Backbone of each chain as nested JSON, in Angstrom:
{
  "chains": [
    {"id": "A", "residues": [
      {"number": 1, "name": "MET", "atoms": {"N": [122.524, 118.518, 40.606], "CA": [121.234, 117.892, 40.343], "C": [120.713, 118.377, 38.998]}},
      {"number": 2, "name": "ARG", "atoms": {"N": [119.882, 117.541, 38.4], "CA": [119.348, 117.85, 37.07], "C": [117.877, 118.237, 37.186]}},
      {"number": 3, "name": "VAL", "atoms": {"N": [117.508, 119.35, 36.527], "CA": [116.104, 119.765, 36.511], "C": [115.662, 120.008, 35.08]}},
      {"number": 4, "name": "HIS", "atoms": {"N": [114.387, 119.826, 34.839], "CA": [113.752, 120.234, 33.584], "C": [112.86, 121.432, 33.885]}},
      {"number": 5, "name": "ILE", "atoms": {"N": [113.041, 122.507, 33.105], "CA": [112.151, 123.656, 33.186], "C": [111.34, 123.67, 31.901]}},
      {"number": 6, "name": "CYS", "atoms": {"N": [110.034, 123.41, 32.015], "CA": [109.15, 123.391, 30.844], "C": [108.414, 124.722, 30.772]}},
      {"number": 7, "name": "VAL", "atoms": {"N": [108.52, 125.404, 29.63], "CA": [107.88, 126.701, 29.429], "C": [106.843, 126.53, 28.322]}},
      {"number": 8, "name": "LEU", "atoms": {"N": [105.581, 126.766, 28.665], "CA": [104.473, 126.512, 27.728], "C": [103.573, 127.738, 27.653]}},
      {"number": 9, "name": "PRO", "atoms": {"N": [102.899, 127.937, 26.507], "CA": [101.988, 129.089, 26.407], "C": [100.864, 128.965, 27.433]}},
      {"number": 10, "name": "LYS", "atoms": {"N": [100.513, 130.11, 28.037], "CA": [99.434, 130.138, 29.027], "C": [98.123, 129.661, 28.408]}},
      {"number": 11, "name": "ALA", "atoms": {"N": [97.225, 129.165, 29.231], "CA": [95.873, 128.851, 28.769], "C": [95.246, 130.111, 28.181]}},
      {"number": 12, "name": "GLY", "atoms": {"N": [94.635, 129.979, 27.015], "CA": [94.001, 131.123, 26.366], "C": [94.881, 131.804, 25.348]}},
      {"number": 13, "name": "ILE", "atoms": {"N": [96.197, 131.558, 25.404], "CA": [97.112, 132.121, 24.408], "C": [97.118, 131.197, 23.187]}},
      {"number": 14, "name": "LEU", "atoms": {"N": [96.939, 131.765, 22.005], "CA": [96.943, 130.959, 20.783], "C": [98.283, 130.249, 20.624]}},
      {"number": 15, "name": "ASP", "atoms": {"N": [98.227, 129.033, 20.114], "CA": [99.452, 128.25, 19.91], "C": [99.376, 127.578, 18.537]}},
      {"number": 16, "name": "PRO", "atoms": {"N": [99.657, 128.349, 17.477], "CA": [99.512, 127.783, 16.126], "C": [100.428, 126.587, 15.883]}},
      {"number": 17, "name": "GLN", "atoms": {"N": [101.622, 126.577, 16.504], "CA": [102.52, 125.439, 16.324], "C": [101.887, 124.169, 16.907]}},
      {"number": 18, "name": "GLY", "atoms": {"N": [101.317, 124.295, 18.1], "CA": [100.653, 123.149, 18.705], "C": [99.478, 122.66, 17.865]}},
      {"number": 19, "name": "LYS", "atoms": {"N": [98.701, 123.603, 17.323], "CA": [97.567, 123.23, 16.462], "C": [98.061, 122.471, 15.232]}},
      {"number": 20, "name": "ALA", "atoms": {"N": [99.136, 122.97, 14.617], "CA": [99.665, 122.331, 13.406], "C": [100.148, 120.922, 13.719]}},
      {"number": 21, "name": "ILE", "atoms": {"N": [100.79, 120.761, 14.875], "CA": [101.29, 119.435, 15.263], "C": [100.123, 118.494, 15.523]}},
      {"number": 22, "name": "ALA", "atoms": {"N": [99.071, 118.997, 16.186], "CA": [97.9, 118.148, 16.43], "C": [97.299, 117.682, 15.11]}},
      {"number": 23, "name": "GLY", "atoms": {"N": [97.219, 118.596, 14.12], "CA": [96.701, 118.21, 12.808], "C": [97.579, 117.18, 12.128]}},
      {"number": 24, "name": "ALA", "atoms": {"N": [98.889, 117.369, 12.205], "CA": [99.815, 116.429, 11.564], "C": [99.734, 115.06, 12.223]}},
      {"number": 25, "name": "LEU", "atoms": {"N": [99.63, 115.04, 13.556], "CA": [99.515, 113.754, 14.258], "C": [98.222, 113.038, 13.851]}},
      {"number": 26, "name": "ALA", "atoms": {"N": [97.123, 113.786, 13.728], "CA": [95.858, 113.164, 13.32], "C": [95.996, 112.566, 11.927]}},
      {"number": 27, "name": "ARG", "atoms": {"N": [96.64, 113.293, 11.016], "CA": [96.808, 112.772, 9.644], "C": [97.703, 111.54, 9.632]}},
      {"number": 28, "name": "LEU", "atoms": {"N": [98.616, 111.438, 10.597], "CA": [99.503, 110.273, 10.669], "C": [98.848, 109.086, 11.382]}},
      {"number": 29, "name": "GLY", "atoms": {"N": [97.586, 109.242, 11.763], "CA": [96.877, 108.121, 12.346], "C": [96.741, 108.159, 13.858]}},
      {"number": 30, "name": "HIS", "atoms": {"N": [97.238, 109.222, 14.499], "CA": [97.117, 109.325, 15.96], "C": [95.757, 109.93, 16.29]}},
      {"number": 31, "name": "SER", "atoms": {"N": [94.719, 109.1, 16.227], "CA": [93.355, 109.6, 16.405], "C": [93.036, 109.858, 17.87]}},
      {"number": 32, "name": "ASP", "atoms": {"N": [93.957, 109.503, 18.77], "CA": [93.708, 109.648, 20.196], "C": [94.181, 110.996, 20.754]}},
      {"number": 33, "name": "VAL", "atoms": {"N": [94.662, 111.887, 19.877], "CA": [95.187, 113.171, 20.342], "C": [94.058, 114.178, 20.497]}},
      {"number": 34, "name": "LEU", "atoms": {"N": [93.943, 114.773, 21.677], "CA": [92.898, 115.761, 21.933], "C": [93.429, 117.178, 21.758]}},
      {"number": 35, "name": "GLU", "atoms": {"N": [94.598, 117.466, 22.293], "CA": [95.168, 118.816, 22.181], "C": [96.676, 118.732, 22.312]}},
      {"number": 36, "name": "VAL", "atoms": {"N": [97.373, 119.617, 21.612], "CA": [98.832, 119.713, 21.728], "C": [99.193, 121.172, 21.997]}},
      {"number": 37, "name": "ARG", "atoms": {"N": [100.068, 121.379, 22.983], "CA": [100.653, 122.707, 23.21], "C": [102.159, 122.551, 23.066]}},
      {"number": 38, "name": "ALA", "atoms": {"N": [102.76, 123.458, 22.312], "CA": [104.195, 123.357, 22.038], "C": [104.942, 124.427, 22.817]}},
      {"number": 39, "name": "GLY", "atoms": {"N": [106.038, 124.032, 23.437], "CA": [106.828, 124.984, 24.215], "C": [108.292, 124.621, 24.211]}},
      {"number": 40, "name": "LYS", "atoms": {"N": [109.0, 125.168, 25.185], "CA": [110.444, 124.957, 25.275], "C": [110.771, 124.221, 26.569]}},
      {"number": 41, "name": "VAL", "atoms": {"N": [111.815, 123.412, 26.503], "CA": [112.296, 122.761, 27.718], "C": [113.777, 123.067, 27.873]}},
      {"number": 42, "name": "PHE", "atoms": {"N": [114.179, 123.329, 29.115], "CA": [115.585, 123.577, 29.431], "C": [116.012, 122.547, 30.457]}},
      {"number": 43, "name": "ARG", "atoms": {"N": [117.013, 121.752, 30.079], "CA": [117.569, 120.775, 31.017], "C": [118.783, 121.423, 31.658]}},
      {"number": 44, "name": "VAL", "atoms": {"N": [118.693, 121.698, 32.949], "CA": [119.749, 122.43, 33.648], "C": [120.394, 121.527, 34.687]}},
      {"number": 45, "name": "ASP", "atoms": {"N": [121.718, 121.415, 34.617], "CA": [122.483, 120.755, 35.677], "C": [122.936, 121.845, 36.629]}},
      {"number": 46, "name": "VAL", "atoms": {"N": [122.525, 121.722, 37.89], "CA": [122.752, 122.783, 38.861], "C": [123.419, 122.168, 40.096]}},
      {"number": 47, "name": "SER", "atoms": {"N": [124.377, 122.886, 40.645], "CA": [125.112, 122.365, 41.806], "C": [124.35, 122.705, 43.078]}},
      {"number": 48, "name": "ALA", "atoms": {"N": [123.289, 121.941, 43.323], "CA": [122.486, 122.143, 44.534], "C": [122.601, 120.902, 45.405]}},
      {"number": 49, "name": "ASP", "atoms": {"N": [122.407, 121.106, 46.708], "CA": [122.603, 120.001, 47.65], "C": [121.39, 119.072, 47.721]}},
      {"number": 50, "name": "ASP", "atoms": {"N": [120.208, 119.621, 47.541], "CA": [119.014, 118.797, 47.699], "C": [117.972, 119.209, 46.656]}},
      {"number": 51, "name": "PRO", "atoms": {"N": [116.988, 118.348, 46.42], "CA": [115.99, 118.624, 45.373], "C": [115.252, 119.941, 45.579]}},
      {"number": 52, "name": "GLU", "atoms": {"N": [114.978, 120.307, 46.833], "CA": [114.216, 121.533, 47.066], "C": [115.036, 122.759, 46.679]}},
      {"number": 53, "name": "ALA", "atoms": {"N": [116.35, 122.738, 46.974], "CA": [117.218, 123.846, 46.574], "C": [117.312, 123.923, 45.054]}},
      {"number": 54, "name": "ALA", "atoms": {"N": [117.403, 122.77, 44.386], "CA": [117.459, 122.764, 42.929], "C": [116.176, 123.335, 42.337]}},
      {"number": 55, "name": "ARG", "atoms": {"N": [115.034, 122.961, 42.947], "CA": [113.743, 123.461, 42.457], "C": [113.654, 124.984, 42.618]}},
      {"number": 56, "name": "ARG", "atoms": {"N": [114.121, 125.485, 43.767], "CA": [114.076, 126.934, 43.983], "C": [114.976, 127.661, 42.982]}},
      {"number": 57, "name": "ALA", "atoms": {"N": [116.198, 127.125, 42.767], "CA": [117.114, 127.76, 41.818], "C": [116.507, 127.773, 40.417]}},
      {"number": 58, "name": "ALA", "atoms": {"N": [115.894, 126.656, 40.013], "CA": [115.303, 126.583, 38.682], "C": [114.143, 127.56, 38.534]}},
      {"number": 59, "name": "SER", "atoms": {"N": [113.345, 127.716, 39.592], "CA": [112.234, 128.672, 39.53], "C": [112.761, 130.095, 39.356]}},
      {"number": 60, "name": "ARG", "atoms": {"N": [113.864, 130.414, 40.064], "CA": [114.455, 131.75, 39.89], "C": [114.949, 131.946, 38.461]}},
      {"number": 61, "name": "MET", "atoms": {"N": [115.567, 130.911, 37.875], "CA": [116.044, 131.023, 36.488], "C": [114.888, 131.289, 35.534]}},
      {"number": 62, "name": "ALA", "atoms": {"N": [113.786, 130.564, 35.745], "CA": [112.619, 130.759, 34.876], "C": [112.081, 132.174, 35.027]}},
      {"number": 63, "name": "GLU", "atoms": {"N": [112.028, 132.661, 36.271], "CA": [111.442, 133.982, 36.504], "C": [112.332, 135.095, 35.962]}},
      {"number": 64, "name": "THR", "atoms": {"N": [113.667, 134.911, 36.007], "CA": [114.56, 136.0, 35.607], "C": [114.916, 135.964, 34.124]}},
      {"number": 65, "name": "LEU", "atoms": {"N": [114.808, 134.795, 33.469], "CA": [115.289, 134.745, 32.088], "C": [114.421, 133.896, 31.155]}},
      {"number": 66, "name": "LEU", "atoms": {"N": [114.008, 132.714, 31.593], "CA": [113.55, 131.706, 30.629], "C": [112.081, 131.817, 30.264]}},
      {"number": 67, "name": "CYS", "atoms": {"N": [111.291, 132.438, 31.115], "CA": [109.842, 132.466, 30.918], "C": [109.356, 133.905, 30.79]}},
      {"number": 68, "name": "ASN", "atoms": {"N": [108.508, 134.164, 29.807], "CA": [107.847, 135.465, 29.673], "C": [106.493, 135.355, 30.358]}},
      {"number": 69, "name": "PRO", "atoms": {"N": [106.354, 135.938, 31.565], "CA": [105.136, 135.67, 32.348], "C": [103.866, 136.26, 31.74]}},
      {"number": 70, "name": "VAL", "atoms": {"N": [104.01, 137.122, 30.737], "CA": [102.821, 137.675, 30.09], "C": [102.087, 136.596, 29.3]}},
      {"number": 71, "name": "ILE", "atoms": {"N": [102.846, 135.736, 28.657], "CA": [102.217, 134.761, 27.752], "C": [102.579, 133.317, 28.079]}},
      {"number": 72, "name": "GLU", "atoms": {"N": [103.475, 133.098, 29.043], "CA": [103.934, 131.736, 29.283], "C": [103.849, 131.362, 30.767]}},
      {"number": 73, "name": "ASP", "atoms": {"N": [103.619, 130.071, 31.006], "CA": [103.752, 129.484, 32.331], "C": [104.935, 128.542, 32.319]}},
      {"number": 74, "name": "PHE", "atoms": {"N": [105.482, 128.268, 33.508], "CA": [106.561, 127.3, 33.548], "C": [106.318, 126.266, 34.641]}},
      {"number": 75, "name": "GLU", "atoms": {"N": [106.907, 125.106, 34.449], "CA": [106.884, 124.04, 35.458], "C": [108.295, 123.543, 35.647]}},
      {"number": 76, "name": "VAL", "atoms": {"N": [108.655, 123.278, 36.886], "CA": [109.978, 122.737, 37.199], "C": [109.807, 121.301, 37.659]}},
      {"number": 77, "name": "GLU", "atoms": {"N": [110.661, 120.45, 37.13], "CA": [110.634, 119.046, 37.533], "C": [112.075, 118.628, 37.869]}},
      {"number": 78, "name": "VAL", "atoms": {"N": [112.284, 118.156, 39.075], "CA": [113.618, 117.705, 39.475], "C": [113.783, 116.264, 39.023]}},
      {"number": 79, "name": "ILE", "atoms": {"N": [114.798, 116.029, 38.168], "CA": [115.023, 114.693, 37.607], "C": [115.853, 113.842, 38.594]}},
      {"number": 80, "name": "GLY", "atoms": {"N": [116.825, 114.47, 39.221], "CA": [117.624, 113.708, 40.178], "C": [119.103, 114.059, 40.078]}}
    ]},
    {"id": "B", "residues": [
      {"number": 1, "name": "MET", "atoms": {"N": [94.468, 111.538, 29.157], "CA": [95.61, 111.709, 30.04], "C": [96.564, 112.725, 29.425]}},
      {"number": 2, "name": "ARG", "atoms": {"N": [97.32, 113.359, 30.294], "CA": [98.247, 114.403, 29.834], "C": [99.675, 113.886, 29.904]}},
      {"number": 3, "name": "VAL", "atoms": {"N": [100.43, 114.085, 28.823], "CA": [101.84, 113.693, 28.809], "C": [102.693, 114.879, 28.355]}},
      {"number": 4, "name": "HIS", "atoms": {"N": [103.924, 114.886, 28.824], "CA": [104.939, 115.801, 28.313], "C": [105.933, 114.98, 27.503]}},
      {"number": 5, "name": "ILE", "atoms": {"N": [106.206, 115.421, 26.273], "CA": [107.258, 114.821, 25.454], "C": [108.373, 115.857, 25.356]}},
      {"number": 6, "name": "CYS", "atoms": {"N": [109.511, 115.561, 25.977], "CA": [110.653, 116.471, 25.963], "C": [111.641, 115.998, 24.901]}},
      {"number": 7, "name": "VAL", "atoms": {"N": [111.995, 116.874, 23.976], "CA": [112.923, 116.553, 22.882], "C": [114.162, 117.423, 23.064]}},
      {"number": 8, "name": "LEU", "atoms": {"N": [115.316, 116.771, 23.258], "CA": [116.55, 117.494, 23.572], "C": [117.668, 117.016, 22.665]}},
      {"number": 9, "name": "PRO", "atoms": {"N": [118.652, 117.885, 22.374], "CA": [119.776, 117.454, 21.535], "C": [120.524, 116.3, 22.202]}},
      {"number": 10, "name": "LYS", "atoms": {"N": [120.922, 115.319, 21.381], "CA": [121.672, 114.176, 21.881], "C": [122.974, 114.624, 22.534]}},
      {"number": 11, "name": "ALA", "atoms": {"N": [123.496, 113.809, 23.432], "CA": [124.83, 114.061, 23.989], "C": [125.83, 114.109, 22.848]}},
      {"number": 12, "name": "GLY", "atoms": {"N": [126.705, 115.108, 22.856], "CA": [127.706, 115.246, 21.814], "C": [127.302, 116.173, 20.692]}},
      {"number": 13, "name": "ILE", "atoms": {"N": [125.992, 116.464, 20.583], "CA": [125.521, 117.414, 19.572], "C": [125.652, 118.824, 20.148]}},
      {"number": 14, "name": "LEU", "atoms": {"N": [126.255, 119.714, 19.373], "CA": [126.422, 121.087, 19.835], "C": [125.063, 121.732, 20.1]}},
      {"number": 15, "name": "ASP", "atoms": {"N": [125.003, 122.571, 21.133], "CA": [123.756, 123.24, 21.487], "C": [124.066, 124.702, 21.803]}},
      {"number": 16, "name": "PRO", "atoms": {"N": [124.232, 125.523, 20.752], "CA": [124.622, 126.923, 20.993], "C": [123.584, 127.693, 21.803]}},
      {"number": 17, "name": "GLN", "atoms": {"N": [122.296, 127.352, 21.639], "CA": [121.266, 128.048, 22.418], "C": [121.441, 127.753, 23.906]}},
      {"number": 18, "name": "GLY", "atoms": {"N": [121.677, 126.491, 24.224], "CA": [121.91, 126.132, 25.628], "C": [123.131, 126.822, 26.194]}},
      {"number": 19, "name": "LYS", "atoms": {"N": [124.2, 126.885, 25.397], "CA": [125.423, 127.566, 25.845], "C": [125.143, 129.046, 26.122]}},
      {"number": 20, "name": "ALA", "atoms": {"N": [124.399, 129.684, 25.218], "CA": [124.103, 131.107, 25.391], "C": [123.277, 131.334, 26.645]}},
      {"number": 21, "name": "ILE", "atoms": {"N": [122.321, 130.436, 26.899], "CA": [121.477, 130.578, 28.093], "C": [122.317, 130.374, 29.351]}},
      {"number": 22, "name": "ALA", "atoms": {"N": [123.223, 129.386, 29.327], "CA": [124.086, 129.169, 30.494], "C": [124.912, 130.42, 30.781]}},
      {"number": 23, "name": "GLY", "atoms": {"N": [125.439, 131.051, 29.716], "CA": [126.212, 132.283, 29.905], "C": [125.362, 133.406, 30.463]}},
      {"number": 24, "name": "ALA", "atoms": {"N": [124.149, 133.545, 29.941], "CA": [123.261, 134.608, 30.42], "C": [122.881, 134.379, 31.88]}},
      {"number": 25, "name": "LEU", "atoms": {"N": [122.613, 133.123, 32.245], "CA": [122.259, 132.836, 33.643], "C": [123.438, 133.155, 34.564]}},
      {"number": 26, "name": "ALA", "atoms": {"N": [124.654, 132.824, 34.128], "CA": [125.827, 133.133, 34.951], "C": [125.958, 134.642, 35.149]}},
      {"number": 27, "name": "ARG", "atoms": {"N": [125.753, 135.411, 34.072], "CA": [125.854, 136.878, 34.188], "C": [124.766, 137.442, 35.086]}},
      {"number": 28, "name": "LEU", "atoms": {"N": [123.626, 136.748, 35.174], "CA": [122.533, 137.212, 36.036], "C": [122.716, 136.76, 37.487]}},
      {"number": 29, "name": "GLY", "atoms": {"N": [123.828, 136.085, 37.777], "CA": [124.111, 135.727, 39.158], "C": [123.835, 134.278, 39.518]}},
      {"number": 30, "name": "HIS", "atoms": {"N": [123.397, 133.478, 38.549], "CA": [123.138, 132.06, 38.833], "C": [124.454, 131.297, 38.712]}},
      {"number": 31, "name": "SER", "atoms": {"N": [125.293, 131.413, 39.751], "CA": [126.622, 130.804, 39.696], "C": [126.578, 129.292, 39.884]}},
      {"number": 32, "name": "ASP", "atoms": {"N": [125.402, 128.743, 40.197], "CA": [125.272, 127.305, 40.459], "C": [124.95, 126.491, 39.208]}},
      {"number": 33, "name": "VAL", "atoms": {"N": [124.916, 127.15, 38.034], "CA": [124.55, 126.44, 36.795], "C": [125.784, 125.773, 36.204]}},
      {"number": 34, "name": "LEU", "atoms": {"N": [125.704, 124.469, 35.971], "CA": [126.817, 123.719, 35.386], "C": [126.654, 123.577, 33.882]}},
      {"number": 35, "name": "GLU", "atoms": {"N": [125.454, 123.22, 33.426], "CA": [125.228, 123.047, 31.989], "C": [123.757, 123.253, 31.688]}},
      {"number": 36, "name": "VAL", "atoms": {"N": [123.475, 123.809, 30.489], "CA": [122.092, 123.959, 30.038], "C": [121.983, 123.341, 28.651]}},
      {"number": 37, "name": "ARG", "atoms": {"N": [120.937, 122.556, 28.438], "CA": [120.595, 122.053, 27.104], "C": [119.186, 122.553, 26.805]}},
      {"number": 38, "name": "ALA", "atoms": {"N": [118.993, 123.106, 25.617], "CA": [117.704, 123.686, 25.248], "C": [117.008, 122.793, 24.238]}},
      {"number": 39, "name": "GLY", "atoms": {"N": [115.738, 122.554, 24.448], "CA": [114.979, 121.709, 23.529], "C": [113.525, 122.119, 23.477]}},
      {"number": 40, "name": "LYS", "atoms": {"N": [112.706, 121.202, 23.01], "CA": [111.286, 121.469, 22.831], "C": [110.477, 120.542, 23.734]}},
      {"number": 41, "name": "VAL", "atoms": {"N": [109.347, 121.065, 24.184], "CA": [108.427, 120.217, 24.953], "C": [107.056, 120.291, 24.301]}},
      {"number": 42, "name": "PHE", "atoms": {"N": [106.385, 119.16, 24.249], "CA": [105.033, 119.075, 23.706], "C": [104.133, 118.508, 24.788]}},
      {"number": 43, "name": "ARG", "atoms": {"N": [103.15, 119.297, 25.185], "CA": [102.155, 118.82, 26.156], "C": [100.979, 118.277, 25.377]}},
      {"number": 44, "name": "VAL", "atoms": {"N": [100.763, 116.979, 25.451], "CA": [99.741, 116.324, 24.645], "C": [98.663, 115.76, 25.57]}},
      {"number": 45, "name": "ASP", "atoms": {"N": [97.407, 116.124, 25.278], "CA": [96.265, 115.485, 25.94], "C": [95.809, 114.361, 25.031]}},
      {"number": 46, "name": "VAL", "atoms": {"N": [95.848, 113.148, 25.546], "CA": [95.583, 111.971, 24.734], "C": [94.486, 111.151, 25.418]}},
      {"number": 47, "name": "SER", "atoms": {"N": [93.57, 110.602, 24.609], "CA": [92.46, 109.82, 25.175], "C": [92.919, 108.383, 25.363]}},
      {"number": 48, "name": "ALA", "atoms": {"N": [93.679, 108.146, 26.426], "CA": [94.156, 106.798, 26.751], "C": [93.555, 106.385, 28.086]}},
      {"number": 49, "name": "ASP", "atoms": {"N": [93.421, 105.072, 28.259], "CA": [92.747, 104.562, 29.451], "C": [93.676, 104.526, 30.662]}},
      {"number": 50, "name": "ASP", "atoms": {"N": [94.959, 104.289, 30.429], "CA": [95.865, 104.137, 31.562], "C": [97.21, 104.768, 31.212]}},
      {"number": 51, "name": "PRO", "atoms": {"N": [98.025, 105.052, 32.226], "CA": [99.303, 105.748, 31.993], "C": [100.21, 105.012, 31.014]}},
      {"number": 52, "name": "GLU", "atoms": {"N": [100.198, 103.685, 31.04], "CA": [101.112, 102.95, 30.16], "C": [100.699, 103.104, 28.697]}},
      {"number": 53, "name": "ALA", "atoms": {"N": [99.375, 103.1, 28.439], "CA": [98.891, 103.312, 27.075], "C": [99.228, 104.731, 26.609]}},
      {"number": 54, "name": "ALA", "atoms": {"N": [99.096, 105.717, 27.51], "CA": [99.434, 107.092, 27.152], "C": [100.92, 107.216, 26.836]}},
      {"number": 55, "name": "ARG", "atoms": {"N": [101.749, 106.531, 27.619], "CA": [103.197, 106.579, 27.386], "C": [103.549, 105.962, 26.026]}},
      {"number": 56, "name": "ARG", "atoms": {"N": [102.912, 104.818, 25.714], "CA": [103.188, 104.174, 24.422], "C": [102.763, 105.08, 23.263]}},
      {"number": 57, "name": "ALA", "atoms": {"N": [101.574, 105.693, 23.388], "CA": [101.095, 106.569, 22.318], "C": [102.046, 107.754, 22.139]}},
      {"number": 58, "name": "ALA", "atoms": {"N": [102.501, 108.335, 23.249], "CA": [103.406, 109.483, 23.164], "C": [104.733, 109.084, 22.53]}},
      {"number": 59, "name": "SER", "atoms": {"N": [105.227, 107.885, 22.851], "CA": [106.478, 107.434, 22.245], "C": [106.321, 107.295, 20.738]}},
      {"number": 60, "name": "ARG", "atoms": {"N": [105.165, 106.761, 20.297], "CA": [104.933, 106.638, 18.847], "C": [104.89, 108.017, 18.195]}},
      {"number": 61, "name": "MET", "atoms": {"N": [104.262, 108.995, 18.876], "CA": [104.21, 110.359, 18.312], "C": [105.615, 110.929, 18.15]}},
      {"number": 62, "name": "ALA", "atoms": {"N": [106.455, 110.72, 19.18], "CA": [107.818, 111.234, 19.108], "C": [108.576, 110.565, 17.966]}},
      {"number": 63, "name": "GLU", "atoms": {"N": [108.385, 109.256, 17.821], "CA": [109.139, 108.528, 16.789], "C": [108.675, 108.886, 15.389]}},
      {"number": 64, "name": "THR", "atoms": {"N": [107.381, 109.166, 15.216], "CA": [106.876, 109.409, 13.864], "C": [106.931, 110.874, 13.453]}},
      {"number": 65, "name": "LEU", "atoms": {"N": [106.976, 111.804, 14.411], "CA": [106.897, 113.213, 13.998], "C": [107.781, 114.152, 14.811]}},
      {"number": 66, "name": "LEU", "atoms": {"N": [107.8, 114.0, 16.124], "CA": [108.285, 115.105, 16.954], "C": [109.787, 115.115, 17.17]}},
      {"number": 67, "name": "CYS", "atoms": {"N": [110.437, 113.976, 17.021], "CA": [111.861, 113.865, 17.34], "C": [112.634, 113.446, 16.091]}},
      {"number": 68, "name": "ASN", "atoms": {"N": [113.759, 114.114, 15.842], "CA": [114.676, 113.705, 14.778], "C": [115.741, 112.819, 15.413]}},
      {"number": 69, "name": "PRO", "atoms": {"N": [115.665, 111.503, 15.211], "CA": [116.547, 110.603, 15.969], "C": [118.018, 110.738, 15.613]}},
      {"number": 70, "name": "VAL", "atoms": {"N": [118.332, 111.439, 14.537], "CA": [119.739, 111.632, 14.182], "C": [120.426, 112.547, 15.202]}},
      {"number": 71, "name": "ILE", "atoms": {"N": [119.719, 113.56, 15.65], "CA": [120.348, 114.562, 16.511], "C": [119.634, 114.761, 17.839]}},
      {"number": 72, "name": "GLU", "atoms": {"N": [118.474, 114.111, 18.037], "CA": [117.685, 114.386, 19.245], "C": [117.292, 113.101, 19.972]}},
      {"number": 73, "name": "ASP", "atoms": {"N": [117.189, 113.202, 21.276], "CA": [116.589, 112.164, 22.107], "C": [115.276, 112.704, 22.657]}},
      {"number": 74, "name": "PHE", "atoms": {"N": [114.387, 111.8, 23.048], "CA": [113.145, 112.265, 23.675], "C": [112.887, 111.493, 24.954]}},
      {"number": 75, "name": "GLU", "atoms": {"N": [112.145, 112.134, 25.839], "CA": [111.681, 111.503, 27.074], "C": [110.189, 111.76, 27.194]}},
      {"number": 76, "name": "VAL", "atoms": {"N": [109.468, 110.765, 27.654], "CA": [108.026, 110.904, 27.863], "C": [107.755, 110.873, 29.355]}},
      {"number": 77, "name": "GLU", "atoms": {"N": [106.931, 111.798, 29.79], "CA": [106.546, 111.833, 31.202], "C": [105.025, 111.931, 31.27]}},
      {"number": 78, "name": "VAL", "atoms": {"N": [104.393, 111.006, 31.955], "CA": [102.938, 111.037, 32.104], "C": [102.604, 111.921, 33.292]}},
      {"number": 79, "name": "ILE", "atoms": {"N": [101.836, 112.98, 33.025], "CA": [101.495, 113.946, 34.08], "C": [100.286, 113.462, 34.873]}},
      {"number": 80, "name": "GLY", "atoms": {"N": [99.317, 112.88, 34.187], "CA": [98.15, 112.346, 34.897], "C": [96.867, 112.675, 34.169]}}
    ]}
  ]
}
């Protein structure tokens, strides 16, 4: 099964890359942008039998390697 | 509305970061990992009236700034 693990800066943590992107989008005419946060995504193909097992495995991966819990939050999304 | 724009290396493009992460996960005991691709995610809050308008706006952002179509693909997901 395929999962996306999205790792983004926690609320309250400065994100200069996201700010710069929001400014660039505004200059390019995207006046509808309110806020941008920039992070990392990991697309993992995992040999799990069902979506719930894939979600649990992905959460363990984020907790053990992919996410720094001091400054980052993560979300897991099972693609299928 | 909130959208996630996931930007990942195209199929066939080498992804040494993803390979390194797959190796590290295997060494940490995640024997169920088949493949990892590493990319960027942008969480954008956009002032759109409906999910379809938010999706269209996010696609334009990816095409004009966030994604390099030579080596990257993008996916838009409307969070709500």
